[in-house]
N, C-alpha and C positions, 0 to 999 in steps of 0.2 A: 828695393824688393820688400814687399810686405811680410810680416811675420806674425804668427799667433803665439802668444806667451801666456801661460796660465798664472794664477796667483802666486805660485811658489817658484816661478822662473823656468818651468819646463817649456821648451820650444816645441810646439805642436806642428808636425809636418806630415803626419801619416793618417789617412782616412781609409778605414775598412768599409766597403760598400756591399751590403747584402742586396742582391738583385732579385731574389725570390726566396720565399720561406718554405718551399716544398722541396722534396728530394725523391729520387728514384730508388733509394735504399732506406732502410729503417733501423739503423744501428740503435741498440736498446738504450745506450747511454745518452743519445742525442735526440731521437724522436721515436721512442718506443710506440708500437701500434696502439697499445691500450691507453696511452696518454695523449696521442696526437688529436688535435682538434681538426674538424673538416677544414680543408684549405681551398682557397680560391685566388685567382690572379686579379680579381676585380679591385682589390685594395692595394695592389702592388704599385710601386712607382713605375711610370711609363719610361721608355727609353729617353724621351725628351726631358722628363723631369730629372732623371739620373744625371744626364749630361749637364743640365742647368745647375744642379747642386754641386757637382764636381768642379765646374767652371768657377762658381762662386768661391768654393774652397781654395782653388788654385790662386785666385786673386788675393787671398788672404795669407798665402804662404804654404798651403799644403803642396807637397812635392811628390809624395808616394801614395799610390792607390793600390789596394788589393780588392778584387772582386770576389765576393763570397756568396754563400746561400745559407740554408738549403744547398741545393746543387745548382750552381750557376749555369751549367751547360744545358739544363733542360729548357732554358729560355730560348725561344726560336730566334730572337734577335740578338743573341749574345755576341756574335761576330760583329754586328753593326755597333753594339755598345762599345766593344773593345776598340774598334776603328775610330769612333768619335772621341772616346776618352784619350786615345793616343795622340790626337791632334790638338788637345787643349794646351794652350801656352802655359808653361810652368810645371807641367807634370813630367817628372824625370824618370819615374819608375812605375811600371804597370805590371802587376802580377795577378794571379788567380789561384784560388784554392778549390780543388775538385776531388771527387771520389774516383775520377779517371775512367768511369764506365763509358763515357761518350767521346773520349779523347782520340780514339783511333780515327774517327771521322772528322773531328774538329781541330786537331793539333795544327795541321798545315794552314787552314784558313785563319785560325787565331794568330799564329805566328806572322802570317802575311798582313794581318790587320794591325799589328803593332804590339801584341802581347810579348813580354820579355821572358817570363818564366812561370812555372807552376809549382804549387805544393799539392801533393797527392795524399789523401787520407787512405791509409791501408793498415788495418789492425791485425791481420793474420796472413800468413803465407800458405796456410793449409786450406784446401778447398772446402772441407766440411766445416771447419771452425769459422771460416769467413762467412759461409752461408748462415751459420747460427748467429753470429754477431750482427749481421746485416738483415736478418729475417728474410733469407732467400736469395741474397745476391750471388752472382757468378764471378769468382775471382779472375777468371780468364779475361773478362772484359777490362778489368783494371790493369792487369799485367800487360795486355795488348796496348792499352792506352799509354802506359809508361814507356813502352818501346817506341810508340809513335812520337811522344814528346821528346825523347832523346834524339830520334832521327831528324826532327825538324829544328832542333836547337833551342827548345824551351828549357834552358838550363841556367844555373844548376838545378837539377831535380831534387826537391826536398820531399821525403816521405815521412808523413806524420803518423806515428803509432801511439794511440792511447793505450796505456798499459793497465790491464785489469786483472788483478790477482785471481787465480784459479780459473781464468778464462783464456788469457793469451800470454801470461807471464812466462810460460815454458817456451815461448818462441823468441824471447828477447835476444838470446845468443844468435839465433838464425838471422834476425834482422841486423844485428851488429856485424856479422860476418859479411853481409852484403857490401859493406864499405871496403873490405879488403881488396877486392878486384874491380869495383865499379866506382866511378866518380860521382857519387850521390851523397846527399846529406840524409841520414836517418835521424829523426828527432823523436825522442821518447817523451810523451806528455803524461803528467800525472792525471789520474782519473778524478774528475770533479763531480760533486753531488748535485747534478742538475735535476730539474723536474721533481724536486722534493724527495730525491732518492737517498735520503740520509742513511736509512737502515741498510740498504744494499751497498752503499758507498763504504760503510765501515767494514763490510765483509770483503770488498774488492779492492780497496786502496792499497797502492804500493808506492812508497816514497821514491824520489829520484835517487837518494843515497843507496837504497836497495837495488834499484834498477842498474845503477852504475856498478854495483858489485857483481851482478850477472854479467855485464859486459867485460869487466876486468878478468873474468874467468876465461875469456877468449884470448886475450892478450893484454899487456900493460897499456893503460890509457895515458896519453900525453895531452896535457892541457894546451889549448891554442889561444893566442892573443885575441882579444875582442876586436873584430872588424866592424862591429856595429854596437856602439855602447847602449843603444836603445833596444836591441833585440832581446827577446825573452829567453833565448837558448844560451846555455853555457856549453861551449864546444870543445870537443876532444877528438883525438884520432889514435888509431893503432900505428905503431912505427911502421913506415913503409906502405901504409894503406893509401889507396887512391881517394877514398871518401872520408866523410866527417860524421862524427856522432854528436848529436845535440841533446841536451837534457833541459826540459821546460818544467818549471816548478811553481805552478800557480798556487799550490796549497802549502808545501813545506817551506818555500822561500819566495815570498812574493816579490815582484819586480816593479812595484808601483813608483818608486822614487825616480826611475828613468823612463817612465811611460810617456811616449810622445804621440799617442794616437787618440782618435775619436772613432766612433762606429756609427754608421748610418743603417738603420733597419730598413727592410724592404717596403715598409709602409710609411717611410718618411720621417722617422724620429732619430735625432742624434742622441746617442748615449755617451756622456762624458767618460763613463767608467763601466767596464764590463760587469763589475761586481756590485754596482749600485742600481737602485730602481729609478733614479733620476733620469728624465729624458727631456729634450726640447723638440717640440713638434714643428716640423717645417711645412706640413701639408697646407695649413691655411694660407701661408704666405705664397706657396707654390701655386695654389689655385687662384689667388688674387693677383698674381704677377708681381709681388712685392720684392724688395731687396732682401736677400738672404743673409747679407753680411752681419746685421745685428744679432741674428739668431745664432750664428756661429760664434760670435764674440760672447754671447750669453752662455753657450755651452762650455766654452773654454773657461769662463769665469767660475763655472760650477764644477770644474774638475777637481776631485778631492785629492789630498795628499796620498791617502791610502784608505782602503776599506777593511773592515773586519772580514777576513776571508776564512774564518773557521768553518768547519762542516755545517754546524748548526746555522750560522748566519747565511751561508750559501743556499741552504734549503729554503730559507725565508726569502732571500733575494730573488731567486729564480722562480720559486713557487711552481705554478703549472707550466712555466715556460721551459723550453729546452734551447740548446744552441741553434737548432733549426729555426726557431723564432727570432733569436737575437741577431744571428749572423756569425758564422764560425770564424 
């Protein structure tokens, strides 16, 4: 069995694939309206190109695929993409990150196509606050989508909350309490200064240690053993709770040493590291019908040990880009 190993010995088995750089919500930390460039699907990878890239990656040892965006469910062919990826030899785990707004209609066909589970981005449980964060989104569509995902078995459901001081930090305890009675994973993610938002980031950043203190006010936290040494979350639970609490620390405690992933942007570029500007462009080879293996090997060879992920450096790295451009 082929394996991809980077220069410091990390085994690379995970590819995050952005299938579109557009979204039907406009969360201010990801794709604020004033910073969004006009978007088009003309430069996005086709379904056939996506499948070809993933098939090449699987031949080299990639075993885990996560489909992301933007919002991947706005692609009209997303069910076909899932079905084709699920049939690629060597792919053992296929998941998707979504804002949940279209899951009510798509959960069942996605499950039937071979999708195993979903991560759902949800930053507020309050209707008004949700609409403010997303620039007009309707929380009812996401909550209905979560129910649909549970019903068809796209589990375990992981809910990702980006914690933003003075915006939604007052809801941390409410999110934590969800795990008491429901078998879900709630993951609290530190706010990153994307799109050059360093000034606002300083105002709104809350560290994971502070987030954990909010959760500990609900009940005592019990640390859980790591079931995935490469996962970014440090997991805990309340005694007797059905669900799990995860804390993801891209700023306060980076997890570069165990990173096992590459990212494919929706316009065909491999990013060896989320926090670095370096990319390997697959499009010329895709258009010419050339072998993609050398480009994957090059990307892995350029994967850094770690990056400077201080707020100042992040503003420079992401510049005018947001997570909607890079792939969440």
